[in-house]
Every structure is written in structure tokens, then in C-alpha cells.
C-alpha positions in Angstrom: -29.6 -8.7 38.5 -27.9 -7.4 35.4 -28.4 -3.9 36.6 -26.7 -4.8 39.9 -23.7 -6.3 38.1 -23.1 -3.1 36.1 -23.6 -1.1 39.3 -20.8 -3.1 41.0 -18.6 -2.8 37.9 -19.0 1.0 38.0 -18.2 1.2 41.7 -15.1 -0.9 41.2 -13.9 1.4 38.4 -14.4 4.4 40.7 -12.8 2.8 43.7 -9.6 1.5 41.9 -8.9 4.5 39.7 -5.3 3.7 38.7 -6.1 0.1 37.9 -9.2 1.2 35.9 -7.2 3.9 34.0 -4.7 1.3 32.9 -7.3 -1.2 31.9 -9.7 1.2 30.1 -7.0 3.3 28.4 -5.2 0.1 27.2 -8.3 -1.4 25.8 -9.5 1.9 24.3 -6.2 2.4 22.5 -6.3 -1.2 21.3 -9.9 -0.8 20.0 -9.2 2.6 18.5 -6.1 1.2 16.7 -8.2 -1.8 15.5 -11.0 0.5 14.3 -8.6 2.6 12.2 -7.0 -0.5 10.7 -10.4 -2.1 10.0 -11.6 1.2 8.3 -8.5 1.0 6.1 -8.9 -2.7 5.4 -12.6 -2.2 4.7 -11.8 0.6 2.2 -9.2 -1.6 0.4 -11.7 -4.4 0.1 -14.6 -2.2 -1.1 -13.0 -1.1 -4.4 -15.5 -1.0 -7.4 -18.3 -2.7 -5.5 -20.5 0.3 -6.0 -21.1 -0.6 -9.6 -24.6 -2.0 -10.3 -23.2 -4.9 -12.3 -19.9 -5.3 -10.4 -20.4 -9.1 -10.1 -20.6 -9.5 -13.9 -17.8 -7.2 -14.9 -14.3 -8.6 -15.7 -11.1 -7.1 -17.0 -9.2 -9.0 -19.7 -5.5 -9.1 -18.9 -2.7 -10.9 -20.7 0.6 -12.8 -20.0 3.5 -12.6 -22.4 5.7 -15.2 -20.8 6.9 -13.6 -17.5 5.5 -10.2 -18.6 2.0 -9.7 -17.1 0.1 -6.8 -18.6 -3.2 -5.1 -17.7 -4.0 -4.2 -21.3 -5.6 -6.2 -24.1 -5.9 -6.4 -27.8 -7.8 -3.6 -29.5 -9.9 -6.0 -31.6 -10.4 -8.7 -29.1 -13.6 -7.5 -27.3 -15.6 -7.0 -30.5 -14.6 -10.4 -31.8 -15.5 -12.0 -28.5 -18.9 -10.4 -28.4 -19.7 -11.6 -31.9 -18.8 -15.2 -31.2 -19.7 -15.7 -27.5 -23.3 -15.0 -26.5 -22.2 -15.1 -22.8 -20.6 -11.7 -23.3 -23.4 -9.2 -22.9 -21.4 -6.0 -23.4 -17.8 -4.6 -23.4 -16.0 -1.3 -23.1 -12.5 -0.4 -24.0 -10.5 2.4 -22.4 -7.3 3.9 -23.7 -4.2 4.4 -21.6 -4.3 7.7 -19.7 -3.4 10.7 -21.8 -2.1 14.2 -20.9 -4.0 16.9 -22.7 -4.1 20.7 -22.4 -7.7 22.0 -21.9 -8.7 25.7 -22.1 -11.9 27.5 -21.3 -11.7 31.3 -21.5 -8.8 32.3 -19.3 -8.6 29.0 -17.6 -5.9 26.7 -19.0 -4.5 23.5 -17.4 -2.7 20.4 -18.5 -4.7 17.4 -17.4 -3.3 13.9 -16.8 -6.4 11.9 -16.0 -7.9 11.8 -19.5 -9.3 8.6 -21.1 -10.9 7.6 -24.4 -13.7 5.1 -24.1 -16.4 3.3 -26.1 -20.0 4.7 -25.8 -20.8 1.5 -23.8 -18.8 3.0 -21.0 -22.0 4.4 -19.5 -23.8 1.0 -19.8 -21.1 -1.2 -18.3 -20.1 1.1 -15.4 -22.5 2.8 -13.0 -20.7 6.1 -12.5 -23.5 8.6 -11.7 -24.2 11.2 -14.4 -25.5 14.4 -12.8 -26.1 16.3 -16.0 -26.6 15.2 -19.6 -28.2 12.2 -21.3 -26.6 8.9 -20.3 -27.7 7.1 -23.5 -26.0 9.6 -25.9 -23.3 11.2 -23.8 -20.4 9.5 -25.7 -22.0 9.4 -29.1 -20.7 12.7 -30.4 -17.1 12.4 -31.8 -16.4 15.9 -30.4 -18.2 15.3 -27.1 -16.5 15.0 -23.7 -17.6 13.9 -20.2 -16.2 15.8 -17.3 -16.5 15.3 -13.5 -18.1 17.8 -11.1 -14.7 19.1 -9.9 -13.6 19.7 -13.5 -16.9 21.5 -14.3 -16.3 23.9 -11.4 -12.6 24.3 -12.3 -13.3 25.4 -15.9 -16.8 26.9 -15.7 -17.4 27.9 -12.1 -21.1 27.8 -11.2 -22.3 27.9 -14.8 -24.2 25.0 -16.4 -21.3 23.2 -18.3 -23.6 21.2 -20.7 -23.0 22.5 -24.2 -19.9 24.5 -23.2 -16.8 24.5 -25.3 -13.3 23.3 -24.2 -10.3 24.0 -26.4 -8.1 20.9 -26.6 -4.3 21.0 -27.2 -4.7 24.5 -28.8 -5.9 22.8 -32.0 -9.5 21.7 -31.8 -12.6 22.1 -29.6 -14.8 19.6 -27.8 -18.3 20.0 -26.4 -19.3 19.0 -22.8 -22.1 16.5 -23.2 -22.3 15.2 -19.7 -21.1 15.8 -16.1 -20.2 12.8 -13.9 -20.3 12.8 -10.1 -16.8 13.0 -8.7 -15.3 9.5 -8.9 -15.4 7.6 -5.6 -12.0 7.2 -3.9 -12.6 3.4 -3.8 -12.7 3.2 -7.6 -9.7 1.5 -9.3 -10.4 3.7 -12.4 -9.7 7.4 -11.5 -10.3 10.0 -14.2 -11.4 13.6 -14.8 -12.3 13.5 -18.5 -13.8 10.8 -20.8 -13.8 11.3 -24.6 -15.2 9.0 -27.4 -12.9 6.2 -28.6 -13.8 7.2 -32.1 -11.4 10.2 -31.7 -8.3 8.0 -31.7 -9.7 5.1 -33.8 -10.7 7.1 -36.9 -12.1 4.3 -39.0 -14.3 1.3 -38.5 -11.6 -0.9 -39.9 -9.1 0.3 -37.2 -11.7 0.0 -34.5 -12.5 -3.6 -35.3 -9.6 -5.5 -36.8 -6.3 -4.4 -35.2 -5.5 -7.5 -33.2 -1.9 -6.8 -32.2 -2.4 -3.3 -30.7 -2.2 -3.9 -27.0 -2.9 -0.4 -25.8 -6.3 -0.7 -24.4 -8.0 -1.7 -21.1 -10.9 -4.1 -21.8 -13.8 -4.7 -19.5 -16.5 -7.2 -20.4 -19.9 -7.7 -18.8 -21.0 -11.3 -18.7 -24.6 -12.4 -18.8 -26.3 -12.8 -15.4 -27.0 -16.5 -16.3 -23.2 -17.1 -16.5 -21.9 -19.1 -13.5 -18.5 -17.6 -12.7 -17.0 -20.8 -11.3 -13.2 -21.3 -11.8 -13.9 -24.0 -14.4 -16.3 -21.9 -16.4 -13.9 -18.9 -16.3 -11.0 -21.1 -17.4 -13.1 -22.3 -20.3 -13.8 -18.7 -21.3 -10.2 -17.8 -21.1 -9.3 -20.8 -23.3 -11.9 -19.6 -25.9 -10.3 -16.2 -25.9 -6.9 -17.7 -26.6 -8.4 -19.8 -29.5 -10.1 -16.7 -31.0 -6.9 -14.6 -30.8 -4.7 -17.3 -32.3 -6.9 -17.2 -35.4 -5.8 -13.6 -36.0 -2.3 -13.3 -34.5 0.7 -15.5 -33.7 1.6 -13.4 -30.6 2.3 -15.6 -27.6 -0.3 -14.3 -25.1 -2.3 -16.1 -22.4 -5.5 -14.3 -21.4 -6.9 -13.9 -17.8 -10.3 -12.7 -16.6 -9.9 -10.5 -13.5 -13.1 -9.8 -11.5 -13.6 -6.0 -11.3 -13.9 -6.0 -7.5 -10.6 -7.8 -7.1 -8.4 -5.9 -9.6 -7.3 -3.4 -6.9 -5.7 -6.0 -4.7 -4.7 -8.5 -7.4 -1.0 -9.0 -8.1 0.4 -6.0 -9.9 0.5 -5.9 -13.7 2.3 -3.6 -16.1 -0.1 -0.8 -16.9 -2.2 -1.1 -13.8 -3.9 2.1 -12.7 -2.0 4.4 -10.3 -2.8 3.7 -6.7 -3.0 -0.1 -7.2 -3.3 -1.9 -3.9 -1.5 -4.8 -2.3 -3.3 -7.8 -0.8 -0.2 -8.6 1.4 -0.5 -5.2 3.1 -4.2 -5.8 3.9 -3.3 -9.1 5.5 -0.4 -7.6 7.4 -2.6 -4.8 8.9 -5.5 -7.2 9.6 -3.1 -9.4 11.6 -1.7 -6.3 13.3 -5.2 -5.3 14.4 -5.7 -8.8 15.9 -2.3 -8.7 17.7 -3.1 -5.3 19.2 -6.5 -6.5 20.5 -4.9 -9.6 21.9 -2.3 -7.5 23.7 -5.2 -5.3 25.2 -7.1 -8.4 26.3 -4.0 -9.9 27.9 -3.6 -6.7 30.0 -7.1 -7.1 31.4 -6.7 -10.8 32.1 -3.3 -10.3 33.8 -4.4 -7.4 36.0 -7.7 -9.0 36.9 -6.2 -12.3 38.1 -3.2 -10.7 39.7 -5.5 -8.5 41.8 -7.9 -11.4 42.6 -7.0 -11.4 46.4 -8.6 -7.9 46.7 -12.0 -9.4 45.8 -11.6 -12.7 47.6 -13.8 -11.8 50.6 -16.5 -10.4 48.4 -16.6 -13.6 46.5 -16.6 -15.7 49.7 -19.5 -13.7 51.2 -21.5 -14.0 48.0 -21.0 -17.8 47.9 -21.9 -18.1 51.6 -25.0 -16.1 50.9 -26.1 -18.6 48.2 -24.6 -17.3 45.0 -23.8 -20.1 42.6 -20.7 -20.2 40.4 -22.7 -19.4 37.2 -23.9 -16.2 38.7 -20.4 -15.1 39.7 -19.1 -16.0 36.2 -21.9 -13.8 34.7 -21.0 -11.0 37.1 -17.3 -10.9 36.2 -18.1 -11.3 32.5 -20.5 -8.4 32.8 -17.8 -6.3 34.4 -15.4 -7.1 31.6 -18.1 -6.3 29.0 -18.9 -3.0 30.8 -15.3 -2.0 30.7 -15.1 -3.0 27.1 -18.1 -0.9 26.2 -16.7 2.1 28.1 -13.4 1.5 26.2 -15.3 1.3 22.9 -17.0 4.7 23.5 -13.6 6.3 24.3 -12.1 4.5 21.2 -14.7 6.0 18.9 -13.9 9.5 20.3 -10.2 8.9 19.8 -10.8 7.7 16.2 -13.0 10.7 15.5 -10.2 13.0 16.8 -7.3 11.4 15.1 -8.9 10.2 11.8 -7.6 13.3 9.9 -4.1 12.6 11.0 -4.4 8.9 10.0 -5.9 9.9 6.6 -2.9 12.1 6.1 -0.5 9.3 6.9 -2.3 6.7 4.8 -3.3 9.1 2.0 -6.9 8.1 2.3 -10.3 9.8 2.7 -11.7 7.5 5.4 -14.6 8.5 7.5 -16.6 7.0 10.3 -19.9 5.7 8.6 -22.2 7.1 11.3 -25.3 6.1 9.4 -24.2 2.6 8.7 -26.0 0.3 11.1 -23.9 -2.7 10.0 -20.7 -0.8 11.0 -22.0 -0.1 14.5 -23.2 -3.7 14.9 -19.7 -4.9 13.9 -18.1 -2.5 16.5 -20.5 -3.6 19.2 -19.8 -7.3 18.3 -16.0 -6.6 18.5 -16.4 -4.9 21.9 -18.5 -7.8 23.3 -16.1 -10.3 21.9 -13.1 -8.5 23.5 -15.0 -8.2 26.8 -15.9 -11.9 26.8 -12.4 -13.0 25.9 -10.6 -10.7 28.3 -13.0 -11.5 31.1 -13.3 -15.3 30.5 -10.2 -16.4 32.5 -10.7 -14.0 35.4 -14.4 -15.0 35.6 -13.6 -18.7 35.7 -10.7 -18.3 38.1 -12.4 -15.9 40.6 -15.7 -17.8 40.7 -13.8 -21.0 41.7 -12.5 -19.6 45.1 -13.2 -21.8 48.1 -15.3 -19.6 50.4 -14.1 -21.4 53.6 -10.4 -20.8 52.8 -11.1 -17.2 51.7 -13.1 -16.3 54.9 -10.4 -17.9 57.0 -7.9 -15.5 55.4 -6.0 -18.0 53.4 -5.2 -15.6 50.5 -1.7 -16.9 49.6 -2.8 -18.8 46.6 -5.2 -16.3 45.2 -2.9 -14.4 42.9 -4.1 -16.4 39.9 -2.4 -19.2 38.0 1.2 -17.9 37.8 2.1 -20.1 34.8 -0.9 -18.8 32.9 -0.2 -15.1 33.8 3.4 -15.6 32.7 2.4 -17.2 29.4 0.2 -14.1 28.7 3.2 -11.8 29.3 5.3 -13.9 26.9 2.6 -13.7 24.3 2.4 -9.9 24.7 6.1 -9.4 24.3 6.3 -11.9 21.4 3.9 -9.7 19.6 5.9 -6.6 20.6 9.1 -8.1 19.2 7.4 -9.0 16.0 6.2 -5.4 15.6 9.7 -4.1 16.4 11.4 -6.3 13.9 8.9 -5.4 11.3 9.5 -1.7 11.9 13.3 -2.0 11.6 13.1 -4.1 8.5 10.6 -1.9 6.7 12.7 1.1 7.5 15.9 -0.5 6.3 14.3 -1.7 3.0 12.9 1.7 2.2 16.2 3.3 2.9 17.9 0.7 0.7 15.5 1.5 -2.1 16.0 5.2 -1.8 19.8 5.0 -1.6 20.3 2.1 -4.0 22.2 2.9 -7.2 19.8 2.1 -10.1 22.8 1.9 -12.5 22.7 5.6 -13.5 23.2 8.9 -11.5 19.6 9.8 -10.7 20.4 13.1 -8.8 20.4 16.4 -10.6 18.3 15.2 -13.5 15.3 17.3 -14.4 13.1 16.8 -17.4 10.6 18.7 -19.5 8.0 16.9 -21.7 8.1 17.7 -25.4 4.5 19.0 -26.0 2.7 21.2 -28.5 4.9 23.2 -30.9 8.1 21.6 -29.4 7.3 18.5 -31.4 7.7 20.3 -34.7 10.4 22.7 -33.5 12.8 20.1 -32.0 15.8 21.4 -34.0 15.3 24.9 -32.7 14.9 23.4 -29.2 18.2 21.5 -29.4 20.0 24.7 -30.6 18.5 26.7 -27.7 19.5 24.1 -25.2 23.1 23.8 -26.5 23.6 27.6 -26.5 23.0 27.9 -22.8 25.7 26.4 -20.5 23.2 25.5 -17.8 21.1 23.4 -20.2 23.7 22.1 -22.6 24.1 18.7 -21.0 20.8 17.2 -22.2 19.4 14.1 -23.8 16.1 13.4 -25.5 14.3 10.1 -24.7 11.0 8.6 -25.6 10.4 7.5 -22.0 11.9 8.0 -18.6 13.8 5.1 -16.9 11.5 5.1 -13.9 8.6 2.7 -14.8 9.1 1.9 -18.5 6.0 0.4 -20.1 6.9 0.4 -23.8 7.8 -3.0 -25.3 7.6 -5.2 -28.3 8.2 -8.9 -29.1 9.4 -8.5 -32.7 13.2 -8.8 -32.2 15.1 -11.0 -34.5 18.8 -12.0 -34.9 20.8 -14.8 -36.5 20.6 -17.9 -34.4 17.5 -16.9 -32.5 15.5 -19.8 -31.0 12.3 -19.9 -33.0 10.4 -20.9 -29.9 11.6 -17.9 -28.0 8.7 -15.5 -27.3 9.6 -12.5 -25.1 8.4 -9.0 -24.9 11.4 -6.7 -24.9 11.4 -3.4 -23.2 12.1 -0.5 -25.5 13.4 3.1 -25.2 14.3 5.5 -27.9 17.3 7.7 -27.0 19.6 10.1 -28.7 23.4 10.4 -28.9 23.8 12.0 -25.5 21.7 9.5 -23.4 24.7 7.5 -22.1 26.7 10.6 -21.0 23.8 12.5 -19.5 22.6 9.5 -17.4 26.2 8.5 -16.7 25.6 4.9 -17.8 28.5 2.5 -18.4 29.2 0.8 -21.7 30.3 -2.8 -21.4 31.4 -3.0 -25.0 31.0 -1.0 -28.2 29.9 2.6 -28.5 26.9 4.9 -28.1 24.9 6.4 -30.9 26.9 9.1 -32.7 26.2 12.0 -35.0 29.3 10.9 -37.0 27.5 7.7 -38.1 24.3 8.5 -40.1 23.5 4.7 -40.2 22.9 4.8 -36.4 19.3 5.9 -37.1 18.7 2.1 -37.7 21.2 0.7 -35.3 20.6 -0.5 -31.7 22.1 -0.7 -28.2 21.1 -3.5 -25.8 21.6 -4.2 -22.1 23.4 -7.1 -20.5 20.1 -8.9 -19.7 19.3 -8.9 -23.5 22.6 -10.6 -24.1 21.8 -13.4 -21.7 18.6 -13.9 -23.7 20.5 -13.9 -27.0 23.2 -16.2 -25.5 26.0 -13.9 -26.6 29.0 -12.3 -25.0 29.4 -8.5 -25.2 32.2 -8.9 -27.7 30.2 -11.2 -29.9 27.1 -9.0 -29.8 28.7 -5.8 -31.1 28.5 -5.8 -34.9 25.8 -8.5 -35.0 22.9 -7.9 -37.4 19.7 -7.2 -35.5 16.1 -6.3 -36.5 13.4 -4.8 -34.3 10.0 -3.1 -35.0 10.6 -3.1 -38.7 14.2 -1.6 -38.5 17.1 -3.7 -39.8 20.4 -2.6 -38.3 23.4 -3.6 -36.2 24.1 -3.8 -32.4 26.7 -1.1 -31.9 26.9 -1.1 -28.1 26.1 -3.0 -24.9 25.0 -1.0 -21.9 25.6 -2.2 -18.3 22.3 -3.2 -16.7 20.4 -0.4 -15.0 16.9 -0.3 -13.4 14.2 1.2 -15.5 11.3 -0.2 -13.4 10.6 -0.3 -9.6 12.8 -2.4 -7.4 10.0 -5.0 -7.0 10.8 -6.1 -10.6 14.0 -7.7 -11.9 15.8 -6.0 -14.7 14.4 -7.1 -18.1 15.9 -7.3 -21.6 16.1 -3.8 -23.0 16.6 -2.5 -26.5 17.7 1.1 -27.2 16.7 2.6 -30.6 17.8 5.9 -32.0 15.2 8.6 -31.1 13.5 10.0 -34.2 10.4 11.5 -32.6 11.0 13.1 -29.1 9.4 12.5 -25.8 11.3 14.2 -23.0 14.2 16.6 -22.6 16.3 15.4 -19.7 18.9 17.9 -18.4 21.7 17.2 -16.0 22.0 20.4 -13.9 25.3 21.9 -12.8 26.1 22.0 -9.1 24.2 24.9 -7.5 22.6 25.8 -10.8 19.3 24.0 -10.5 17.2 27.2 -10.2 19.1 28.8 -13.1 18.4 25.7 -15.2 14.7 25.8 -14.5 14.6 29.5 -15.4 16.4 28.8 -18.7 14.1 25.9 -19.6 11.1 28.1 -18.8 12.4 30.8 -21.1 13.0 28.4 -23.9 9.6 26.8 -23.5 7.8 30.2 -23.6 9.7 31.2 -26.7 9.2 28.0 -28.7 5.9 26.7 -27.2 4.0 29.8 -25.9 0.6 28.1 -26.0 1.6 25.4 -23.5 2.3 26.0 -19.8 5.9 25.2 -18.8 6.2 22.0 -16.8 9.2 20.2 -15.3 9.9 17.5 -12.8 12.9 15.8 -11.1 13.7 12.2 -12.0 14.8 11.2 -8.5 11.4 12.5 -7.1 9.6 10.4 -9.7 11.6 7.4 -8.6 10.7 8.1 -4.9 7.0 8.3 -5.8 7.2 4.7 -7.2 7.5 3.6 -3.5 4.7 5.7 -2.2 2.6 2.7 -1.3 5.6 1.1 0.6 6.2 4.5 2.4 2.6 4.7 3.5 2.6 1.1 4.6 5.8 1.9 6.7 4.2 4.9 8.3 1.0 3.1 9.2 2.9 0.0 10.5 5.2 2.2 12.6 2.2 4.0 14.2 0.5 0.8 15.2 3.7 -0.9 16.3 4.3 2.0 18.7 0.7 1.8 20.0 0.9 -2.0 20.4 4.1 -1.8 22.4 2.6 1.0 24.5 -0.4 -1.1 25.3 1.8 -4.0 26.4 3.9 -1.6 28.5 0.7 -0.3 30.2 -0.2 -3.8 31.3 3.3 -4.6 32.4 3.4 -1.4 34.4 0.2 -2.3 36.2 1.4 -5.8 36.8 4.8 -4.7 38.2 3.0 -2.2 40.5 0.8 -4.9 41.9 3.7 -7.3 42.3 5.7 -4.6 44.2 2.7 -4.0 46.4 2.3 -7.7 47.1 5.9 -7.9 48.2 5.9 -4.8 50.4 6.7 -6.6 53.6 9.3 -8.8 52.0 11.1 -5.7 50.6 11.0 -4.2 54.1 12.5 -7.3 55.7 15.2 -7.5 53.0 16.2 -3.8 53.5 16.4 -4.3 57.3 18.8 -7.2 56.6 21.0 -5.1 54.4 19.7 -5.5 50.8 20.7 -2.6 48.6 18.3 -0.8 46.1 20.1 -2.5 43.2 19.5 -5.9 44.9 15.8 -5.1 45.3 15.3 -3.8 41.8 17.0 -6.9 40.5 14.7 -9.1 42.6 11.6 -7.4 41.3 12.8 -7.3 37.6 14.3 -10.8 37.4 11.0 -12.6 36.8 10.0 -10.2 34.0 13.4 -10.5 32.4 13.1 -14.3 32.2 9.7 -13.9 30.5 11.1 -11.5 27.9 13.9 -13.9 27.1 11.4 -16.6 26.5 9.4 -14.2 24.2 12.7 -13.5 22.3 13.3 -17.2 21.7 9.8 -17.6 20.3 9.6 -14.3 18.4 13.0 -14.5 16.6 12.1 -17.4 14.1 8.5 -16.0 13.7 9.8 -12.5 12.8 12.5 -13.9 10.5 9.8 -15.8 8.5 7.5 -12.8 8.4 10.0 -10.2 7.2 11.5 -12.5 4.6 8.0 -13.3 3.2 7.5 -9.5 2.8 11.0 -8.9 1.2 10.3 -11.7 -1.3 8.1 -9.2 -3.1 11.1 -7.1 -4.1 13.6 -8.3 -6.8 16.2 -6.2 -5.0 16.1 -6.1 -1.2 18.2 -6.1 1.9 19.6 -9.2 3.6 18.2 -9.3 7.1 21.2 -9.6 9.4 21.2 -10.9 13.0 21.7 -7.3 14.1 18.1 -6.5 13.3 16.8 -9.2 15.7 19.4 -8.2 18.3 18.3 -4.6 18.2 14.6 -5.5 18.3 15.2 -7.9 21.2 17.4 -5.5 23.2 14.8 -2.8 22.5 12.0 -5.0 23.9 14.1 -5.9 26.9 15.0 -2.2 27.5 11.3 -1.1 27.2 10.3 -3.8 29.7 13.0 -2.8 32.1 12.1 0.9 31.9 8.4 0.0 32.4 9.1 -2.1 35.5 12.0 0.0 36.9 9.8 2.9 38.1 7.7 0.8 40.4 10.6 -1.4 41.4 12.8 1.6 42.4 9.9 3.3 44.1 9.3 0.1 46.2 13.0 -0.3 46.9 13.6 3.2 48.3 10.6 3.2 50.7 11.4 3.4 54.4 11.4 -0.2 55.6 9.5 0.8 58.8 6.5 1.9 56.6 6.8 -1.4 54.6 6.7 -3.5 57.8 3.7 -1.6 59.1 1.7 -2.3 55.9 -1.3 -4.5 56.4 
């Protein structure tokens, strides 16, 4: 019997080719889109689950008031392990460093370098392909490298025991080679060196409680029950221990390792941090696309029910019961769904490289994963059963007597239900259209928004190697060349500032005020080079030697101090051990991504270095780069010349949003295309059903425009209902997303108007072809149609 059902289903596919192409292609595109989204979602949810003890590993993060950081106190983990038996082990990692490595003629500046405790190899399960796991990080001059780095520096030679020269000063020995770090690891690195290199003495390593420059991961005992109550108790114990050693106002949080990637962003999070909201958005998008594909099948199957009426009548007369007919039609739907699944897998296989390029991922179809295939099969069966359920119930309920007598007028399916399905389809389409427009507008707003300084034409060069000790010669060389003479030296770049301290004091400060203040060290030319505005006072000046201990602050800092710009200038101020005076107030400018509001900022006089930032002259960018390269080669020949543009760095801050936009746009187009496929099939069938009516109307004098209006009016009413439903839904959805940005667009009524007109226009274009074709047919042919 089952075999017979599938045979009938196959014959129907062959017999009604156009109908089958619309159904199968729509469902295949829907399934392919959903598979791609689910691969992406699965990848985002899989981060760090490959570690053997992933369920017991937590990162200690901290909150300083509104400032949430991913780093922890240097001394905290050792103190915790000594006092709390539940902590089995811990490992600290430094912030990422940029180091110059050299082996023979191979020399590169590497950015993904970390220092870690020897327990790194015990807590984490990164595979070691060469070397001794137990001793790999015991040597002070040892270094772990990944397989890619081993090939990069040593080719096909065995790297164990090989020497790397570090920063042109010292050498390190390769003690181990790690397998390349999985893409779904939150921690991405190329080199690991012993923590002892930067923490020279045991005293520093154990007792510095106020140095928050380390990531800390703890491994809890397997007997520990990680319930919310137990974790809250452990966090409270951390606070109590820390309070014994420091008055800093910090609240500690334990973040499960496997949830760090999608947890709310913290200052200092690893590059490539995920966003749980985007996972939810794309998961909902996948469901919407599948719903649209299922609706196509339901609509077309019920609309074309009259074509199978006699078959159903004969089967019932021959003794078929309703249950058998339901199974038959569900079987046909499942068969179409399975055929669509096969085509969908082919489509995914072909277009996965393109999708990876858009999403900046390395996704692959897990051909050997039985669980993955069972999930796909389950989705296909579910889609088949859902899409075939209403047609099966509807078709199996035909009265055989009426059918065989030729009473087919009422067999077009429940019109109200079909119309509701079209409304649902286009409600989803309008949601996708509004989302596309708002995401595009927000990203454009971010890119074009004035951050408070002129970001264009600023290029920078890090002060590395000999440039640190030859800064006076560097300044002279820069001043002597007209294309580099407009420069500033800053400790950090105002793109994603991480430096901060809470030690600010001034007369009248609230003793209960505990805030971490952002910090930048700048020289006398900072204001002019960045074209910042002074609200009051002056900038640092070479004419005032005392400025080496003075400060500038931004407007946000004044709101914290409760002062006006006039009252602030000249006020005594101390910060990080310097006692001085506020000499100027800078108009607020962004020094972090647009997701974050402007924070209190203190500008100190730069005594150390950091970056040379040059404002290029119009049309002289290439000449400026060449001049900087020459200066770098003369003063710092052992280091490769490196430069970047500030506006490009700022654009990279929104890489995740840009990828999200690209992915969303792709699937919005596919979802709307699937809806249009179904609408096209439905309009073609409706035009076919009304062939004789059209012929009669033409004979009586109806024009082509009258007939097109007649055939389009019903669809237009349904789209208008969809617009009424989709507008408030889309308004809520886009405003929920925009709430994640401290600075964002205001969604105007024009966005909804454009999306709704777009949906209506797409629907009209879809319906118009069949409507016009039916309207221009010779009425004699129409009236002869049986």
C-alpha cells in the first residue's frame, strides 16, 4: 500500500510539471535556507564544548558599577584555590600581545600571543600533537605554537627544540606544537608562553590583587552542583575574599565556558564574540521561511483539489476509508518533502562556500554525523506532515456522490483558510522587508555618524622596538617632513578603548562614588590632529612644563563630578598617583563602539608613547605612507613597518553587524521569493478556474485593465490585511534590536511605508503576469474551454 502511495505521488509529480516545480523548488529553497541557518546557529551554540571538562570550567568576570569586564584580579585565582576546596584548578591568561618573532629569514609580527599558567594544558583540552603535555609550559623560555605557525616558521622540519627570536632581544625554545585551534573556540591564539615571563617573582605572581589584566578560568570539582544558588554562593565567597585584600568596588560573576561566546558583551572579550540575539533572530527566520514553504504547498494543494475530486470519489466508492486517503495524501506530501530535502542538500553543498564567505565562517556539512542526518530527516518529515495535513484532511472529506455527479463548485478548498495562509505568508515577508531596511539604515548611520572627531585621513603607526627609546628622533623626523608633520602620539586609539582606572579624586567628591574612568595618554597635538572641540580651557602645551601632571576631561566626566566647564578648569585633580589640575574640557567624542554610551574620560599627558597618528594631506596618503616607512626603516630597522587607517579600524568594530546584515538580507530575499512562487502558482490556478468568466466578460466589453483588476483585487485585499498585522509586529521587532545600540536611528513611518509598498508591488508583479496572460486570451478560446 505504501509503495502504491509513493507510485501515485511520483505520477502526479510527472503529470503536473509546472505545479510540481513550484512546490518542490519552493520547499527545496526553504529547506536549503533553513539548513544553512541551522548550520550557522549550531556552530554558534557549539563554542568550547569540545573541551573534556567544559561543564566544570568557568571564567571569572567582574562588574565595576556599570562597567562589565571580562578580566579578573591577578591574585584572585590562587587565593580562591587555597581557601575553597571546590576549585580543583585554575589558569590565568594575559591579554593578547603583539610580538615580533624571527626564525632564520622568516620574520613576522604576531598579534595572537598569550601568556598562561602551566595549568593551561590541564584545564583546557587543546590537542598537543608534539611535545610533553605535562612539562610544555614549565620552561621560562619555552613556547607553544600551533601547527600553522610551525609550518610558517619551520616548514616541514620538526619544530620541537627549535629557536625563535623574540622582539630582537631574546630567544625562546619551542616545547610543544598544538593542533590548529578550532574555529568554534572563543579563545583564539597562535602562541602560548609561560606566565612566569611577565610575572617575574613569586610575590608578584601571588599577591597583586588590584591588577585586573588577566583572564581567569577555574575548573570546579565534578562533585560541585552548578545550580544558580550554589554559583551565587561561590560568587559571594569570591567577593568576601577579595574585600579582605582590596577596597575596589567589584562584583564577581562566574561565566560557564560554553556560554561565554554568546553571553552579553564585556570589555576585554575575545575578538569574534557572538551575539545571542542574532542566533534567536536567525532561528526565527529559519522557522518563518519553512512556514512560508509549507503554506505554498497547502494553498496549491487545496486550490487544485477539484482536479483530484473524481479520483477520490472512485476510491471511496471502491471501499477506501478516510484514514487510507489521509495516509495517501500525507504520503505524497512527505514524498515531495523528501525530494525537496535531497535537492536542498545539493543546493547547500553548492552554495556553502558562498555562505561561508558572507558569514565569515568555516561551516561544513557533517556527512559522517548520523545525528545531523536524523535531524534533517526529522525536519523533512515534519515539514511534509505539516504541509500535507490540511490538504489531506480536506481532500479525504469529499462526498463521493456529489463528486461523481459533477458538483465541483465547492471543491476549491476552504477559501477563508487559504486566504489566511496568504496573509501569514506576506506578514512574514513584510517583517523580513522591514528588517532589511532598518538593518541597512542602522549600519549606514553607524558608518556615517560623526564620532566627535574627524576620522577620515588618519593613519597610525605603532611605536615598537627601537622607536620606544628613540621617540625624540622620531618626533624630529616627523616634523621635518611636511606630509607627516601633522601628528599626535597617543597611548591608545579612540576606537575601542580598554584602559581605565578608578583612582580619581577631587575636592567635593562623593566618598561613595565608585566608577572606573576611561583613560588615554595624549600629547600636545592630540586635539588639533583629531580636530576635537574644547568646551573650555586649553589643551596640553609645550609652553607649560607643569602640564606633565595636569589633566583634560570630557563632558561626561563633568556630569559625574557635578561641575560646569567653567568651574572645572583650574580645579585640583589627582589620578593614578599624579596630582595636578584640570586645564581643559573636551567635547564628548566616541572612543568605543556605538553600542556603548560615552563614558567618563580622563586625558593625561603622554610620557611613554603608544601610537603615532598622522593626519594626511589631501591627495598625499601614498606619500605619507612612504615617508613613514622610510622613517621606520631608519630608526627601527629590526621591525617591519606597519600602518593602518583609523576609519577602517572603526568600520571593523561593526563587522558582526555587517555579517548579520548580509545573512539577513540573503534569507529575506529567499523568503520573499518562496512566497512569490506560491502566489504565482495560486494566481495561475485562479486565472485558470475563471477562464470562462473572463471570456464572457471580454465578450461583454471588459477591458484588459478591468480583467487584471478583477483577478488582482482579492490578492490586494489580503496584502493590505497582512500590512495591518505586520506593521506593529515589525515595529516591536526592529526597536528591540536597535535597543542594543546606545546610538541608533529613529525608525520613521517611511520605513514601514516602503516595506509595505514593496510587498504590495512584489505581489502585483507576481500576479500580473498570469492575470495579463488570461486577460488577453481570445474569448472564443476561453468559452470553448472545458
